[in-house]
N, C-alpha and C positions, 0 to 999 in steps of 0.2 A: 519229338513227343516225349514228355517226361516219363510216361509209362508205356512200355511196349505193348504190342498186341498179344493177349493171352490166346494161345492156339486153340483153347477149348471154347472160345466165344461162339464160334459157328455151330458146333455140335450141340452146345448147351441151348442156343437159340432155337435150333431145330427140335430138340427134345421137348422144350417147353412151349413150342408153338408160336413164338413171335417171329421166327423166320419161317414163312409159309412155303407151300409147295411151289408157288410161282417163283419166289426168289431162288429156291433150290434148282429148279429147272433152268432158270435164266443163267445161273452160274455154270451149269453143265454145258449149256449151249455156247456161252462165251469161251469156255476152255476148249471146247471142240473146234472152235473157229480160230482162236488166237493162242492156244497153248496154255500151260499152267499159269494161274494168276497168283500174284503175291497177296499176302493178307491185307495189305493196304488197299489193293485193287478190289478185293472181295468186300471189304468194309464199305468202300465207296459205292460199289454196285448195289449191295444189299440195302443200304440206307437211302440211296437215290430212289430205289423202288418203294421202300416203306414210306418215305416222305411223299411220293406221288400218290400212294393210296390214301394218305392223310390229307390230301388236298393241295400239297405244295408241288410246284413244277420244278423246283430247284433245291439243291442241298447246299447250305452255307458252309464254306470251308473255314470261316473264321470261328466256328464252334467246333469243339472237340467231339469225337465219337461218343464219349460219355454223355455230353450235352445233347447230341442227336437222340440217343436212347431215352434220355429224360423227357425230351419233347414228345417222343412217341409213347410216353407213359409206360415204358418197360421197367420192370422191377429193379430195385437197388441191387439185389443179389446178382443180376446179370450185368448191370452197369459197371460193377467192380472189375469185370473182365476186360473192359474197354479202355483205350487210351484216354487220359484226362486232359490232354492238350491237343490243339488243332493239328491236323495233317498239313504239312507244308507243301507248297506247289512243287518244290524241288523233288519231293518224294514221288511225284507223279510224272516227272519228265521222261522217264523211260517206259511209261505205261503203254501197253499195246491196245488198251480199250478206252483210254481217256486222252483227248487231244483238244487242240484249239478249234475255233469255228471253221477254219479253212482245211482242217484235216478230216480224213474219213475214219472216224471212230464212233462207236455207238454212244459214248458219253462225251459231252462237250464241257470243257473248262473255260469259263469266261466270266469276267466281273467278280472273281472270287467265288463263283457258284458252279456246282456240277449239275448237269441236266441231261436227260436223254435227248439225243439229237433231234428226234421228231418233234418234241415239245419246244425245243429252242427254236427250231425252224418256224414252227407255227406262231410263236410269240413274235418273232422278227417280221413275219408276214403281216400280222395284225397291226403292228406299229407302222410298218411301211404303208399299209392300206389306208389307215385312218389319216396319216399325215399327208397322203396324196390327195385327200378329199377336203383339204382345209384351205381357206384363204381366197375364195372367189369374191369379187366385188359386184354388186348389182348395178344395172344400168339406170340412168337418170329417170327414164319414163317409168321404170319399175318402182323407183323410190316414191314418186308422186302418187301412183295408184295405191301402193302399200300404206302410205301415210294416211290416206283417207280411210281405208278399210280398218286400220288399227284404231283410229279415232272412233269409228262406228262400233267396234267390238268392246272398247274400253272407255268408260266414262272417266273423267278426271278424278284421280284418286288422291286422297289426302296423304296417303303413304307414298313417299318418293325415295328411291325409285320403286315402282311397282314391278316386282321381280317376275310375276306372271306375264306382264306385258313385255318385259325384257326378253323372256324366253320365247314368246311368240315372234317378236321382232328378229331375234337371233336365228330363228328357223328360216327366215327369209334370206338371210345373208350368209349363212353357213351351210355348206353341203353335208357336213357331219356335225351333229350337235348332241351333247349330253345334258339332260335335265335331271337333277337330283333333288329330292325333297322328302321329308318325313311324312307320316300320316297326317292327312288333313291340310296339307299345304297347297292343295288345288292342282295336283298333277293332271287329273282327268279333265278339269275345266280348261286348263292350259292346252291340252292336246286337242280338245274339241274345237277351240278357237284356231289352233294351228290348221286343223283339217279344213274348217270353213273358210279361213282366209286364203289358203293355198288353192282350194277349188274355185273360189270366186275370181282369184287372179288369173286362173287358167280356164275360165268359162266352163267349169265343171268337167274338164277333160282329163284330169289326172288319174293315173292308175295307182291306187293306194292299197297297201297291205298292212294289216294290223296283226301283231303276233306277240306271244309271250312264251316263256320257257316251259310252262306247265299248262295242262288243260284247264285247271281251276282258274289260274290267272288269266288265261285267254278268255274264258267265259265271262269273268267279272269285268274285264276290260271292254269287251264288246257291248255288254249290257249297259255299263256305266256311260260309255261314250254315246250310245243311242239316246239315253236320257238327257245328257248334256247338250247334244245337238238339237234336240227338240226344244230345250230351254232357250236356245239362241233364236228361236222364232223361224226356223227354216220350214218351208212348205213341204208337204208330202212328196211333191215332185222333185224338189231339191234333195230331200233325204235319200231318194233313190240313187243318187250319184255317189253316195258314201257306202263303204263296206258295212254290212249289218252285223258281222261277226268278226271276232279275232280268231286266229288259229294258233296252234303250237308252232314253235320255230321248226320242230322236226317235220310237221306236216307242210309248212311253207317250203321246206327244202326237198320234199319228196318229189322225185322225178328229175332232179337236177344232177343226181349222182348215179353214174352207171355202175352196174355190176356185171362181171364177166371177164373173159380172158383178154379181150382186145380193148384198148382205150377208145373213148368216143372220138368220132371224126372231128367234132368241134365242141368247145366248152359250152355247157348249158348254163344260162344265167337267168336270174329272176327278172322278169320283164315288168318292173314297177318303176314309177317315177318317185314315189315316196314310200318308205317303209318305216313304221314306228314300232319299236319293241318295248313292251312294258315289263316291269320286274326284272330289268336287265342285270341286277346284282346277282341273280340266281343262275346266270349263264356261265357255263364253265369254258375253259380254254378251247376244247375240241369243238364245241358247238359254235362259239364265236368265230373260230377260224373257218368252219364250214360256211357260216352265214356270209362272211366278208368275201370269201373267194368266189361266191356266186353272184355278187352284185355287179351291175354295169357301172361304167365310169360316171354315168349321168344320174344314177339313183341317189336321192337324198336319204340319209339314214339318221334317225333320231332314236337315241337310247334313253329310256326313262327308268328311273329307279331310285333307291335310297342307299347312298354310299355307306351309311352307318349300320345297315342291317347285316345279317349273316351273309357270308359269301356262298357261292355254289357248293353243293354237296360234293361234286366231282372236282378234279384238280383245276386250280387257277382261281384268280379273283380279278378278272379282266375289268369289270366296271369300276371297282374300287381303285385298281391300279391306274385307270385312265383319269380318275378324279384326284389329281395330285395336289391342286391348290386347296388351301384351307378355307378360303372364303371368296365371295364374289369380287372380281376385279377384272378389268379389261384393258387391252392395249389402246393407245390413243386413236389408232385407225378405226377400231371397232366402236369406240365411244363417239367419234365424229359421225359415223354412219348411223348410230342409234339416234343422235341428235337430228340428223337429216330426216329420220323417220318420225320425228315429232315427240320423242320420249324426253321426259323431264326428270329432274332430280340430280343429285350429286353421285356420279358413277366413280367408284374407286379406280384410280389409274394404276395399272400394274403392267409394266413391260415384262412379258412372259412368253413362254413357248406358244406356238400356234395351237397346240392341242389344249393347253390350259385356257386359251382364249376362246375355245369352243365349248365351254362348260358353264352352265348357269345353275345356281343353287336356289331353290325356293325355300325361304326361311320362315315365313309367317304361317302359323297354324290357324286354320279357320274352324277346326273341330273343337279345340279346347280354349277356354279363356284363361286369364291369369290366375283365376281362383281354382283352376283344375290341378289336383294333386297328380293325376296321371301325366299331364303335360310337364309339370315341374319335375317329377321323378325321371321322366324320359330325358329331359334336358340335362339333369345332373349325371345320369348314366352316360349319355352321349359325350359329355365333357370329361368323363372320368373322375368326377368329384365323388369320393367315396370315404366318408367317415361314418362309422356305425352309429355314433350318437346323433349325428346330424340327420342321418337317414331315419332314425327312430323319431326325431323331432318332426320330420316331414310327415310321417305316417300319422302322428298325433294331431297335426295341424289341419290336414285335409280329410274330408269325409269320404272321398272316393278311392283312397288307398288305405290298406290295412296290413298289419303284420301279426302273424301268429307263430309262436314257437312250435317247432315240429321235429320229432326225432324218429318217426316211423315206428312208434311203439304199437303194440297190438291194439290198444284202445283207440289210438289215433287213426289207425288204418280202418278199424271197425266203424268209427264215426263217419269217415268218408264213404265207405262202401254202403253203409246204411242210408246215407243221403242219396247216393246214386241209385240204390234199389228203390227208394221212394220215387225218384224221378222216372224209373222204368215203370213203376206201377201207375204213376200219373199218365205216362205215355200210353198205357193200355186203354185209357179212356178217350184217347184222341184217334179219330179214324182218318182225318184228312192228311195226306202226305206232306203238303206244304206246312201245315200247322205242326206236324211232328218234327220237321226239319227246324222250324223256328224254335220249338221247344228245346231242342238240344243246343241251339246256338245262343241261348240265354246265358249259358255258363260253360266254361271249358276248363279242364284240368290239364295243365301242361307240365311235362317233365323235362329235365335236362338230358337224361340218359334214355336210351332205348333198351339196353340190356341190363341185367343185374337185378338185384332185389328192389331197387328204387326206380327201375326203368319202366317205360310205358308197356312193354310186352308183358312183364310179370304182373303188373298191376291190372292190366286188362284181363289177363287170365284169371287172376284172383277174383275180380268182381263177377265174372261170368260163372266161375265155380260156385260162388255164394248165391247167385241168382238161381242156379240149378238146384243147389242143396236146399234152399228155402222154398223151392217151388213157387217163387214169387210170380211167375207168369207161365203160361202154357208154352212149352218148348217142343220144337221138332228138330231133332239133332241139335245143332247149335243155333238155329234160327228161332225167333219169336217176335211177336208184334212190338214195335217200338225200339228194336235193337239199333243203336247208332253204329255206323261202320264207316271205314275210310278205304278208298281204293289205293292199292300199293304198287300198281304197275299199269302203264298205259295199255289200253285195249282199243285199237282203232276200229275193230269190227263192231264192238259194242258201243263205241263212241264215248267211252269213259276214260278218265286219266288219273295218273298218280296224284293223290292229294284230294280228289273229289270226295266230298262227304255225302252220306246217304243214310237211309233208315229203312227198316223192314216193316211192311204193312200187310195185315191180314184183310183180305177183301170180304165182301158179304157172303161169298160161298165158302169161306174158311180157308182159302188158298193164300199162302204167303208169297209176297213179292218184295223185291228190294227196289226202292226208288233212289236213284243217284242224282244229286244236284250237280250238273255240269254246266257252268255258266248260268244263264237264266232259265235253263231247261231242267225238267225233272224226267229222267228216263226210267221207265218201268221195265225191270229185267227179272227173269227167273233166277232165284238165288243159286241154282245149280250151274248157271252159266257164268257166275262171277267168282272164279277161283282165287283171284288176287285181291283179297279183302281182309281187313282186320277189324276188331272192335274199336270204337272210337271214344270210349269213356275217358281214356287218357291219351293225349297226343304229345309227341316230342315238340319242342319249340320249333325245330326244323320243319316238321310236318305242318305246323300251324301257320307257317309263313304264307302270306297272301290271303289269310282269313281274318275275320274280325268277330268278336263276341261281346255281348253286353258285359259279362263278368269274366275275368280271367283269374284263375288260381294257379300260381306257380309253385310247384313242389321242388325245393332245392334238395340235392342229394345229402346223404348223411355225412359225407366227407368231401373235401375239395377234389376237383378233377380238372384237367387242362381244358375240357370242353366248356366249362363254366367261364364265359368271357363277357366282356362289356357288350359286344355285339349281340350275343345270345340274350342277355338280360334286356337290352334295349328292344329287341324284337319281341320278346315276351310281353313287356310292359305296353308296347304300342299295339298289341292285338286287342286291348281292352277299350271298349267305348265308354263304359259308365263306371266300372269298378275293377280295381286290381288288388288282389290279396296275395301276400307273400307268406308261404309256409316254409319255415326253416330258420336257421340261425342268421341273424343280421350280420355277424362277423364274416360269414361265408359269402353273403351278398357283397360285402365290402371287398373281399378278396377277388371275387369275380369281376367287379366293376374295374378294379385296378389292372386286370389282365386283358390287355387289348389283343384281339385275335391277330396273329402274325402269320400271314401266308408268305412263304418264301417263293418268289417267282422271278423268272428272268425278265419278264416284261417290265416290272417295276425298275429293275436295275438298268435296262436298256433306256428307259425314259429319263432316268437320272443322268446317264452318260450322254445322251443325245440332246438333252435340254429341251 
């Protein structure tokens, strides 16, 4: 390393709060178990932990400690205390806490990455599990039955290949399948046809589970699929054979994992023939590991999501890691089977890994046409095309996207809060809970940050202070009729989940209730029973994931931040159905589009190594 470790880096980090209590206690434990640690070992242990908190499951050794700190958005004054060239593997050969995959050390060094052994083990298990589920061939009688059903569900399309039909066909021949597609590409329609086709092939005897990582996503999945199944012309009797609701992955796994001193006598598994998981890009490493370890060998698993959206809030980016190929393409064996199933069109031939051969990308959007600015902008963002002048030209060309300069001045903030207070006053004239929910879904204000002066927490606090100061509505403590709220923590007793949106309603007797929209249901709850709730005038882009609004207003921060990435901007743009407005500097948007979210994970490296 060109610059040695400044012995004050650790004390300075503790004093200024970027080395938190968890890291301090972890080092104390390691030294109690392994003896005094060198500064290099301390650096590696601290930053492996900090990276994990930031969503990475691995720490890249090709980057220097100064670069690590920069990626964690630690101030320049602290970065100066850290080495500006990478730590060499030779520096770790005598380490007591860092070793290879076959050694018994708390931190693993493999593929030029450091990772806590538990996470490395879980990533290896995930890869081994999905690879073991790939490559079965259907019997001839199965082919003939499937070919007829496929032709019944899909009329001859002018678009060839029809990727929705390909995805349904792939679900027949692959025991593990990934389906990725952006908003409006027909994921729900595809899944409905998968369900109907599989049930008919098995005389309606399949045991099926539908799930999603959040309650909000599970509710939307269940409701949307019921509507799509009805559109397929299934009778009421046939519909009884399908799950009516989706559940959270956590709820799906409840009962499979034992708690207590003694291990279970036998491993509990999920007794389903087919499991379909929606919004799979939001599933973190730990949750995916738990799901896969409780599957039977015969369970077919389909992961549904959008590889270009934001990754999970917690550590890992399993779905994106599994979507390694850039575009559709299949092995000759898979193409031949698709042909036997009656599919037409020119399928890209690509000899590739068996895992890549089990992924299908839905590429055609049915929500937006070629005249849509939202679709055009989303496509530019996804491809990383970012020139401020070109982006400005796009906003001038299309009527459904708009740009407004914004610097968070007092007048600009007042303009937004005045508008929102007006919306609160309009809400006071609406008594029906469903209409109130729809009222707030017409427009959403999204922020990049949660904390700080430009974050959603501060802006929500500001708007509620002004509502109270102006006495715009009658308030009881913090509650008032028409107040939009968002649940911040799962509550299985109440049946509400993190990310569910709701609204406060005063009934005819004058009593206030909060109605929470969870899936297709509205649950009426006493506000005193809902402690984990925040105002929802402003939402972070992360919190908006899985929701859609007629109009989306994206507030860029005053200055650049590592959180502002291509995936975050893409997610914000695609929340809008009819109108998207950018508030902020176009140059900052350009910077964000150029910054691709980089999750350092061992799974990604394992897949590269194993092919």
